[in-house]
C-alpha positions in Angstrom: 3.8 22.4 -81.3 2.0 25.5 -82.5 1.0 28.5 -80.3 -2.6 27.2 -79.7 -1.4 23.8 -78.6 1.2 25.4 -76.3 -1.4 27.6 -74.6 -3.7 24.6 -74.1 -0.9 22.4 -72.8 0.3 25.2 -70.4 -3.1 25.9 -68.9 -3.8 22.2 -68.6 -0.6 21.7 -66.5 -2.0 24.2 -63.9 -4.9 22.2 -62.5 -5.4 24.8 -59.7 -6.9 27.2 -62.4 -9.9 25.0 -63.2 -10.2 22.2 -60.6 -12.7 23.3 -57.9 -11.4 20.8 -55.3 -7.8 22.0 -55.6 -6.5 23.7 -52.4 -5.3 26.8 -54.4 -8.5 27.2 -56.4 -9.9 29.9 -54.1 -6.5 31.6 -53.7 -7.0 34.5 -56.2 -3.5 36.0 -55.6 -1.8 32.8 -56.4 -3.9 32.3 -59.5 -3.2 35.8 -60.7 0.5 35.1 -60.5 0.0 31.9 -62.6 -1.9 33.7 -65.3 0.8 36.4 -65.5 3.6 33.8 -65.8 1.6 32.0 -68.6 0.9 35.3 -70.3 4.6 36.3 -70.2 5.6 32.9 -71.6 2.9 32.7 -74.3 3.1 36.4 -75.3 6.9 36.1 -75.9 6.5 33.0 -78.0 3.4 34.3 -79.7 5.0 37.7 -80.6 7.9 35.9 -82.4 5.6 33.6 -84.2 3.0 36.2 -85.2 5.8 38.5 -86.4 7.0 35.7 -88.6 3.6 34.4 -89.8 1.7 37.7 -89.8 -1.1 36.2 -87.7 -1.7 39.3 -85.6 -5.4 38.5 -84.9 -4.5 35.4 -82.8 -1.9 37.5 -80.9 -4.4 40.2 -80.1 -6.8 37.5 -78.9 -4.2 36.0 -76.6 -3.5 39.5 -75.1 -7.2 40.0 -74.4 -7.4 36.5 -72.9 -4.5 37.3 -70.6 -5.9 40.7 -69.5 -9.3 39.1 -68.8 -7.8 36.3 -66.8 -5.5 38.6 -65.0 -8.3 40.8 -63.8 -10.9 38.1 -63.3 -10.4 37.7 -59.6 -9.2 41.2 -58.7 -12.5 42.8 -57.9 -15.1 40.0 -57.3 -16.9 38.7 -54.2 -15.5 35.5 -52.9 -15.6 32.8 -50.3 -12.2 31.6 -49.1 -10.9 29.4 -46.3 -7.6 29.7 -44.4 -6.6 27.1 -41.9 -10.2 26.1 -41.1 -11.4 29.7 -41.0 -14.1 30.8 -43.5 -14.0 34.3 -45.0 -16.7 36.1 -47.0 -15.3 39.1 -49.0 -17.3 41.5 -51.0 -16.1 43.3 -54.1 -14.5 46.7 -53.5 -17.0 49.3 -52.2 -19.8 46.7 -52.2 -22.0 45.3 -49.4 -22.7 41.9 -47.9 -26.5 41.5 -47.3 -28.4 38.6 -45.7 -32.1 38.6 -46.6 -34.7 36.2 -45.1 -38.2 35.5 -46.4 -41.4 34.7 -44.6 -40.8 33.6 -41.0 -37.1 32.8 -41.5 -34.5 34.3 -39.3 -30.7 34.6 -39.1 -29.3 32.2 -36.5 -25.8 32.6 -34.9 -25.0 29.9 -32.3 -28.7 29.1 -31.7 -29.4 32.8 -31.1 -31.9 34.7 -33.3 -29.7 37.5 -34.5 -32.7 39.7 -35.4 -34.1 39.3 -31.9 -30.8 40.1 -30.3 -30.4 43.2 -32.5 -34.0 44.2 -31.5 -33.2 43.8 -27.8 -30.0 45.8 -28.2 -31.9 48.6 -29.9 -34.4 48.7 -27.1 -31.6 48.8 -24.5 -29.9 51.6 -26.5 -33.2 53.5 -26.6 -33.5 53.2 -22.8 -29.9 54.4 -22.3 -30.4 57.3 -24.7 -33.7 58.3 -23.0 -31.9 58.4 -19.6 -29.0 60.3 -21.0 -31.1 63.0 -22.6 -34.0 63.3 -20.1 -33.0 62.0 -16.6 -29.2 62.3 -16.5 -29.0 66.1 -16.6 -31.5 66.3 -13.7 -29.6 63.6 -11.8 -26.3 65.4 -12.3 -27.8 68.7 -11.1 -29.1 67.0 -8.0 -25.7 65.6 -7.2 -24.1 68.9 -7.8 -26.4 70.6 -5.3 -26.3 67.8 -2.7 -22.5 67.3 -2.5 -21.7 70.9 -1.1 -24.5 70.5 1.4 -22.7 67.5 2.8 -19.0 68.1 2.2 -18.9 71.9 1.7 -17.3 74.4 4.1 -20.7 74.9 5.7 -21.9 71.4 5.0 -23.5 68.8 7.3 -20.2 67.1 8.0 -18.5 70.3 9.2 -21.4 71.3 11.4 -21.6 67.9 13.1 -17.9 68.0 13.7 -18.1 71.5 15.2 -21.0 70.4 17.4 -19.1 67.4 18.8 -16.0 69.5 19.5 -18.1 72.1 21.4 -19.7 69.4 23.5 -16.4 67.7 24.3 -14.9 71.0 25.3 -17.9 71.8 27.6 -18.6 75.1 26.0 -21.7 76.6 24.4 -22.3 77.1 20.7 -24.3 79.8 19.0 -26.4 79.3 15.9 -27.8 82.0 13.7 -31.6 82.1 13.4 -33.1 83.7 10.3 -30.1 86.0 10.3 -31.8 88.3 12.8 -30.9 87.0 16.2 -28.5 84.6 17.9 -29.8 81.9 20.1 -27.4 80.6 22.8 -27.7 76.9 23.3 -26.4 75.5 26.6 -24.8 72.1 27.0 -28.0 70.3 28.0 -29.8 71.4 24.8 -26.8 70.4 22.7 -26.7 67.1 24.4 -30.4 66.6 23.7 -30.0 67.4 20.0 -26.9 65.1 19.8 -28.9 62.3 21.5 -31.7 62.7 18.9 -29.0 62.6 16.2 -27.5 59.4 17.6 -31.0 57.8 17.7 -31.5 58.6 14.0 -28.1 57.2 13.1 -28.8 54.1 15.2 -32.1 53.6 13.4 -30.4 54.0 10.1 -27.7 51.4 11.1 -30.4 49.0 12.2 -32.3 49.5 9.0 -29.1 48.7 7.0 -28.4 45.7 9.3 -31.8 44.1 8.8 -31.9 41.8 5.7 -35.2 41.8 3.9 -34.1 38.6 2.3 -34.4 36.7 5.7 -38.1 36.1 4.9 -37.2 34.5 1.6 -39.6 36.6 -0.5 -38.4 35.4 -3.9 -40.5 32.6 -5.3 -39.8 29.8 -7.9 -36.1 29.6 -7.3 -35.4 33.3 -7.5 -32.3 34.6 -5.6 -32.7 37.5 -3.2 -30.4 40.5 -3.1 -30.7 42.7 0.0 -30.9 46.4 -0.6 -31.3 49.5 1.5 -34.7 49.2 3.0 -35.7 46.7 0.4 -34.7 43.8 -1.7 -34.5 42.6 -5.3 -35.3 39.2 -6.8 -33.1 37.8 -9.6 -35.5 35.4 -11.4 -34.7 32.2 -13.4 -35.3 32.6 -17.1 -38.8 31.0 -16.9 -40.2 33.3 -14.3 -40.6 37.0 -13.9 -42.1 39.7 -11.7 -41.0 41.5 -8.6 -41.2 38.2 -6.6 -40.6 35.9 -9.6 -44.3 35.0 -9.2 -45.2 35.5 -12.9 -44.8 32.7 -15.4 -42.9 33.5 -18.6 -44.9 32.5 -21.7 -42.2 30.6 -23.7 -44.6 30.1 -26.6 -44.4 33.8 -27.2 -40.8 34.3 -26.2 -39.4 31.4 -28.4 -41.7 32.1 -31.4 -39.8 31.8 -34.7 -36.6 30.6 -32.9 -35.1 27.1 -32.7 -36.3 26.8 -29.1 -39.9 27.2 -30.3 -42.2 24.5 -31.6 -41.4 23.6 -35.2 -43.2 22.2 -38.3 -46.8 23.1 -37.5 -46.6 22.0 -33.9 -49.0 23.5 -31.3 -47.2 25.2 -28.3 -48.8 24.9 -24.9 -47.5 27.2 -22.1 -47.3 25.6 -18.6 -46.2 27.0 -15.3 -42.4 27.4 -15.5 -42.1 25.6 -18.9 -43.9 24.8 -22.2 -44.8 21.8 -24.3 -44.9 21.2 -28.1 -47.7 19.0 -29.4 -46.3 17.7 -32.7 -48.1 17.4 -35.9 -48.5 13.9 -37.5 -45.2 12.2 -38.3 -43.1 14.7 -36.4 -41.3 13.9 -33.1 -38.9 15.3 -30.6 -38.9 18.0 -28.0 -39.5 20.8 -30.6 -41.0 18.5 -33.3 -37.9 18.5 -35.5 -37.4 14.8 -36.0 -39.0 12.6 -38.7 -38.4 9.3 -36.8 -39.3 8.2 -33.3 -36.1 6.3 -33.0 -33.6 6.8 -30.2 -30.8 5.5 -32.4 -31.4 8.3 -34.9 -31.4 11.2 -32.5 -29.8 12.4 -29.3 -31.6 11.8 -26.0 -31.8 15.5 -25.4 -33.7 16.0 -28.7 -36.4 13.4 -27.9 -36.5 13.3 -24.1 -35.1 16.7 -23.0 -33.9 16.0 -19.5 -33.8 12.2 -19.7 -32.4 9.2 -21.5 -34.2 7.8 -24.6 -34.9 4.1 -24.8 -36.7 2.4 -27.8 -39.8 0.7 -26.6 -43.1 -0.4 -28.4 -45.6 2.3 -27.5 -47.7 5.0 -29.0 -44.6 7.3 -29.2 -42.3 4.5 -30.2 -39.9 5.2 -27.3 -39.9 6.0 -23.6 -37.8 8.4 -21.5 -36.1 7.7 -18.2 -36.1 11.1 -16.6 -33.1 12.6 -14.8 -33.4 13.4 -11.1 -35.5 16.5 -10.6 -37.5 16.1 -13.9 -40.7 14.2 -14.9 -43.2 14.1 -17.8 -46.1 16.6 -18.3 -49.3 15.5 -16.6 -51.7 14.0 -19.1 -49.3 14.4 -22.0 -48.7 11.6 -24.6 -45.2 13.0 -25.1 -42.8 11.0 -22.9 -40.2 13.9 -22.8 -38.9 14.9 -19.4 -39.8 18.7 -19.5 -41.6 19.2 -16.2 -39.7 20.3 -13.1 -40.2 18.3 -9.9 -41.0 20.6 -7.0 -38.9 18.9 -4.3 -40.1 21.4 -1.7 -43.8 20.8 -2.2 -43.4 17.1 -2.4 -41.1 17.0 0.6 -38.3 15.4 -1.3 -35.6 17.8 -0.2 -32.8 17.4 2.3 -32.8 20.9 3.9 -32.3 21.0 7.6 -35.4 20.2 9.7 -33.8 20.8 13.1 -33.6 23.7 13.0 -36.1 24.1 10.1 -34.6 25.8 7.0 -36.7 26.9 4.0 -36.5 24.8 0.8 -36.4 26.8 -2.5 -37.3 25.0 -5.7 -35.2 25.5 -8.8 -35.4 24.0 -12.3 -34.4 20.4 -11.9 -33.2 20.8 -8.3 -33.6 22.9 -5.1 -31.6 25.0 -2.7 -31.9 25.7 1.0 -32.2 29.0 2.8 -29.9 30.4 5.4 -29.6 28.8 8.8 -31.5 30.7 11.5 -29.9 33.0 14.0 -27.6 31.2 16.4 -26.7 28.6 13.9 -24.1 28.3 11.1 -24.0 26.1 8.0 -25.1 25.8 4.4 -28.8 25.2 5.1 -28.6 21.5 4.5 -26.8 21.1 7.9 -26.9 23.8 10.6 -24.6 23.6 13.6 -25.3 25.4 16.9 -23.0 28.4 17.6 -21.5 28.3 21.1 -22.0 32.0 22.1 -20.1 31.3 25.4 -16.8 31.2 23.5 -17.0 34.9 22.6 -17.0 37.4 25.5 -18.4 34.8 27.9 -21.6 34.8 25.9 -22.5 38.3 27.2 -22.6 37.1 30.8 -20.9 39.2 33.5 -17.1 39.0 33.6 -16.7 40.8 36.9 -17.9 39.1 38.9 -17.6 36.2 36.5 -20.8 34.3 35.9 -20.8 30.9 34.3 -22.1 30.8 30.7 -23.9 27.6 29.6 -24.7 27.2 25.9 -28.3 26.1 25.3 -30.8 25.2 22.5 -34.5 25.6 23.0 -37.6 26.4 20.9 -39.2 29.8 21.1 -41.3 30.5 17.9 -38.2 29.6 16.0 -35.3 27.4 17.0 -32.8 29.7 18.5 -29.4 29.1 20.0 -28.8 30.9 23.3 -26.4 31.2 26.1 -27.7 31.1 29.7 -26.0 32.7 32.6 -25.9 30.9 36.0 -24.9 32.8 39.1 -24.2 31.0 42.4 -25.7 33.9 44.3 -28.7 34.3 42.2 -30.5 31.2 40.9 -32.7 33.2 38.5 -31.8 32.4 34.9 -30.7 35.5 32.9 -31.3 34.7 29.3 -28.9 36.2 26.7 -30.2 35.8 23.2 -29.0 37.0 19.8 -32.4 38.5 19.1 -34.8 40.8 20.8 -37.0 37.8 21.8 -36.6 37.1 25.4 -38.7 34.1 26.5 -40.0 33.8 30.1 -39.1 31.0 32.3 
């Protein structure tokens, strides 16, 4: 066998060098080692033969072939897989760029990467604006306020000194405009302390009152009680301070997989949207070529329902899940409209006492049980106030406490005190409402 035949035969025996389906074809390190071993074997044989035959041209050609093969994969971009993981590598000091054309976008797990990056940039701009413009002012304000409260002459020290003087029964002097001293007797100090207690009491009451009790958040929004206010966390299809504004999904989902595809018309509806497909396109987002339940998932054709093949205009029908129905007047059988169980009185929230129903997408929730009751809003159980501190009735002399339920504007649970010496009913409620008997 001459040197040419030996080279061909040697390379042919290593199928991983040329077979694209071989497991080692993308392993550049392994292939480099194979080329080196072939080069070492061929070069040694070739050198002996070329020295004998004087055919140096073929020897030089083999050296060039070895050098080329040896460096072929050393600095090239590549795709490779390792135990199911896919890697994309660029050449040394080179970039990896993804470029879309027209209305295309880069999708990562059904998320528009360009849109996510845009939202992240907007959030970063807001943070940077706060850091550069508002944060210094805010920090200066904190720096100035903290000594006024906790400093040696701060509000805390002054109130403590005032209380100690009152407890000791002595008088306290305060400087006025640094020109004269005003002596304040115990009565005036007590008056000032009373005013301070009233302000603190008002502050406590303000903190104790939950602005969420009136259920201000609409369309399934959850209410968070704040100091002297509240905040509504809205579902993704509603917005606004009270979640009263509908989100235009046709604008939000434009150029994403959740938007209408293939020339479909998008129609925004309260709390949702609908895709009116072009001819020969079907499905929730008009992505299917066939109106066949066997060729697509139920969620793709029906949304929140089960797809069943049936002779009709659409070629199939949808059996909607509980809490969902089809759009009014639509030829699309998809279950994309939320059923408002609260308006249609299809909820199971408590009616005695009455508890507010709050509609959500595909379901509903119940508000809190009213004062005097406990439970989850579906079932509210009367609280027996007599079990705690005799319901507020007199303990000495002891007056019998009788738990009661009655209706005054709202259904309230009360405890009623009966005294053998006084037949008048003394009502003890958990609220400031005291009905007259």
